[in-house]
C-alpha positions in Angstrom: 4.6 -12.5 19.1 5.3 -8.8 19.9 2.3 -6.4 19.6 3.4 -3.5 17.5 1.4 -0.4 16.5 2.5 1.8 13.7 1.1 5.3 14.4 -0.3 7.1 11.4 -2.9 9.8 10.7 -6.5 9.5 9.7 -6.9 10.6 6.1 -10.7 10.7 6.4 -12.5 9.9 3.1 -9.3 10.5 1.1 -6.8 7.7 0.3 -3.9 7.6 2.8 -0.7 9.1 1.4 1.7 6.6 3.2 2.2 4.0 0.6 4.9 2.3 2.7 2.5 1.7 5.6 0.7 -1.5 4.4 4.0 -2.9 3.1 5.7 -2.5 6.4 2.7 -3.9 8.3 2.8 -7.0 6.1 6.5 -7.4 6.5 6.2 -7.3 10.3 3.4 -9.8 10.3 5.4 -12.1 8.0 8.2 -11.9 10.5 6.0 -13.0 13.3 4.7 -9.8 14.9 1.1 -8.8 15.6 1.3 -5.5 13.7 -1.4 -2.9 13.0 -1.5 0.6 11.7 -3.5 2.9 14.0 -4.3 6.7 13.8 -2.5 8.4 16.6 -5.5 10.4 17.6 -8.0 7.5 17.8 -9.6 8.0 21.3 -10.6 4.3 21.5 -7.1 2.9 21.4 -5.4 1.5 24.5 -1.8 2.1 23.7 -0.7 0.1 26.8 -1.9 -2.9 24.9 1.1 -2.7 22.6 4.6 -3.8 23.3 5.9 -1.1 21.0 4.4 2.0 19.3 6.4 3.2 16.2 5.6 6.8 15.1 5.3 6.6 11.3 3.1 8.8 9.2 1.5 11.1 11.8 1.6 13.7 9.1 -1.1 16.1 10.5 0.8 16.6 13.8 2.2 20.1 12.9 -1.3 21.4 12.6 -2.1 20.1 16.1 1.2 20.5 17.9 -0.2 20.7 21.5 -2.5 17.8 21.0 0.3 15.7 19.5 2.7 16.6 22.3 0.1 15.4 24.8 -0.4 12.1 22.9 3.4 11.6 22.9 3.5 12.0 26.7 0.6 9.7 27.3 1.9 7.0 24.9 5.3 7.2 26.3 3.9 6.6 29.8 1.8 3.7 28.6 4.3 1.7 26.5 7.6 1.8 24.6 7.6 4.6 22.0 10.0 5.1 19.2 11.5 7.3 18.4 11.7 8.2 22.1 9.5 11.0 23.5 12.4 13.3 24.4 13.7 13.0 20.8 10.2 13.7 19.4 9.8 16.8 21.6 13.2 18.2 20.6 12.9 17.5 16.9 9.3 18.7 16.5 10.6 22.3 16.8 13.1 23.2 14.0 15.0 25.5 16.4 17.1 22.4 16.8 19.0 23.6 13.8 20.5 26.3 16.0 21.7 23.6 18.4 23.2 21.6 15.6 25.0 24.7 14.3 26.3 25.4 17.9 27.7 21.8 18.0 29.6 22.5 14.8 27.3 20.7 12.3 27.2 22.4 8.9 23.5 23.5 8.6 21.7 26.0 6.3 22.0 29.4 8.1 18.8 30.0 10.0 17.3 32.9 12.0 14.2 32.8 14.1 11.5 35.4 14.4 9.0 34.8 17.2 5.7 36.7 17.5 6.5 40.3 18.6 10.0 40.2 17.1 10.9 42.9 14.5 10.3 41.7 10.9 14.0 41.5 10.0 13.9 40.2 6.5 16.9 40.0 4.1 17.2 42.8 1.5 20.2 41.5 -0.5 19.3 37.9 -1.6 16.4 35.5 -2.1 15.2 33.8 1.1 12.8 31.3 2.5 10.2 31.8 5.3 8.6 28.9 7.0 7.4 27.9 10.5 9.5 26.1 13.1 6.8 23.5 13.3 5.8 22.2 9.9 5.8 19.3 7.4 5.4 18.9 3.7 6.5 22.5 3.1 3.4 23.8 4.9 3.4 27.6 5.2 6.7 27.7 3.4 7.6 30.1 0.6 10.6 31.7 -1.1 10.9 35.4 -1.7 13.1 37.9 -3.5 13.9 41.2 -1.7 11.3 42.9 -4.1 8.6 40.6 -2.6 9.0 42.0 0.9 5.3 43.0 1.3 4.2 39.4 0.4 6.8 38.1 2.9 5.5 40.4 5.6 1.9 39.2 5.1 3.2 35.7 5.4 5.1 36.4 8.5 2.1 38.2 10.1 -0.1 35.2 9.4 2.2 32.9 11.1 2.7 35.2 14.1 -1.1 35.7 14.4 -1.4 31.9 14.7 1.4 31.8 17.3 4.1 30.3 15.2 7.8 31.2 15.3 9.1 31.8 11.8 12.4 30.6 10.3 14.2 32.7 7.8 16.9 31.1 5.7 18.8 32.1 2.5 17.4 30.3 -0.5 20.2 27.7 -1.1 20.7 27.9 -4.9 22.6 24.7 -4.9 19.3 22.9 -4.5 18.3 23.9 -8.1 21.4 22.0 -9.4 22.0 19.1 -7.0 18.5 18.8 -5.5 17.9 17.8 -1.9 19.2 14.4 -0.7 17.6 12.3 2.0 19.9 9.9 3.9 18.0 7.3 5.9 19.3 5.5 8.9 17.5 2.6 10.6 18.7 1.0 13.8 21.7 3.3 13.8 22.9 2.1 10.4 22.8 3.8 7.0 20.0 2.2 4.9 19.6 4.1 1.7 19.5 7.5 0.1 17.1 9.4 -2.2 17.2 12.7 -4.1 14.4 15.1 -5.0 14.1 18.4 -6.9 13.5 21.7 -5.2 10.0 21.9 -3.6 9.6 25.7 -3.5 9.0 27.4 -6.9 9.3 31.2 -7.3 5.9 32.9 -6.8 4.2 30.0 -5.1 2.0 31.2 -2.3 2.9 30.0 1.2 -0.6 28.6 1.7 -0.7 26.8 -1.6 -0.4 23.0 -1.5 3.0 21.8 -2.6 4.4 18.5 -4.0 6.5 17.4 -1.1 8.9 15.1 -3.0 9.1 16.2 -6.7 11.2 14.1 -9.0 12.2 11.6 -6.3 14.9 9.1 -7.3 17.4 6.8 -5.8 20.7 8.3 -4.9 24.2 7.1 -4.0 25.4 9.2 -1.1 29.1 10.1 -1.4 31.4 10.0 1.7 31.1 13.8 2.3 27.3 13.5 2.7 27.6 10.4 4.9 30.1 12.2 7.1 27.8 15.3 7.6 24.8 13.1 8.2 26.6 11.1 10.9 27.9 14.3 12.5 24.3 15.6 12.8 23.1 12.3 14.3 26.0 12.4 16.8 24.9 15.9 17.9 21.3 14.8 19.0 21.1 15.6 22.7 21.7 12.6 25.0 22.9 10.3 22.2 19.5 8.5 22.4 18.6 5.2 20.7 17.0 6.1 17.4 15.0 3.5 15.5 15.0 5.7 12.4 16.5 9.0 11.2 16.5 10.9 8.0 19.0 13.6 7.3 18.1 16.0 4.5 21.1 17.7 2.8 21.6 20.4 0.3 24.8 22.0 -1.1 25.9 25.3 0.3 27.5 28.1 -1.6 30.9 26.3 -1.2 29.5 23.2 -2.8 29.7 21.2 0.5 26.7 19.4 2.0 24.7 21.2 4.7 21.8 19.9 6.8 18.5 21.3 5.7 16.5 19.2 8.2 17.1 16.3 10.6 13.9 14.3 10.5 13.4 12.2 13.7 9.6 12.4 14.2 7.7 11.0 11.2 9.9 11.0 8.1 8.8 9.3 4.9 11.1 6.3 4.6 10.7 6.1 0.8 10.4 2.3 0.9 8.4 2.3 -2.3 11.6 3.7 -4.0 13.8 1.1 -2.2 11.8 -2.1 -1.9 14.9 -4.0 -0.8 14.9 -2.0 2.4 11.6 -3.2 3.7 12.9 -6.3 5.4 15.8 -4.4 7.1 13.3 -1.9 8.5 11.1 -4.7 9.8 14.1 -6.4 11.4 15.0 -3.1 13.2 11.5 -2.6 14.4 11.3 -6.2 15.8 14.7 -5.8 17.4 13.4 -2.8 19.3 10.2 -4.5 20.5 
């Protein structure tokens, strides 16, 4: 019976937001594993006591990037970690989008402004500012050229906290076609979902956002599958991936572009696709 830990976060007194976690734990137990959900930052856990640690809903990691990176190193040294530590380190910083673009993957055009860089913001179109390390639209907002002063305050706040900012054109196709999430497990396509735009005009960067508004099942057409697989093939070193989520939007030409490649702790949306639970459990067990 393999001993498997699903790494999550500690929600404190609030209910946990990962509704898939207990379902996946139960599926793994039903399949014969000793499975348990464990907060990644619990100091009392001996990670070497597990045959496999699967990073799942460590959804507070971007607030504690250095601490999380240290945990990844330690856990990787103690046992088998998936996704692999090298993948987690690469994917935790969204500057990977520049590497994907250099490899020919169609991505949303992205510029990076590190602390000390000139505040080079667009003046001819709507745009998005967000940190290179973030989750759930944390510290993300959209601006028109007329809102430059608000954008500058946003940028200054991120730079004061040591964050590098991403600046992207606001992709208007998301207001029509939404954002699609294509999920792969064990190297195979599993299912797809679609949600509406997260960032509303005028919403402050430090306001709490609904991360997955209007989420629904989606049938991915061949063009989306092709872009998703192109992005996965461009991950450095062609590593073994237990899970991957490729988030796509339509560019100005109507063709899909990668918004994000989620390899650290993506929501799997199993609650929306209950038939996928057993396939995910099988992939986890095959990796143990």
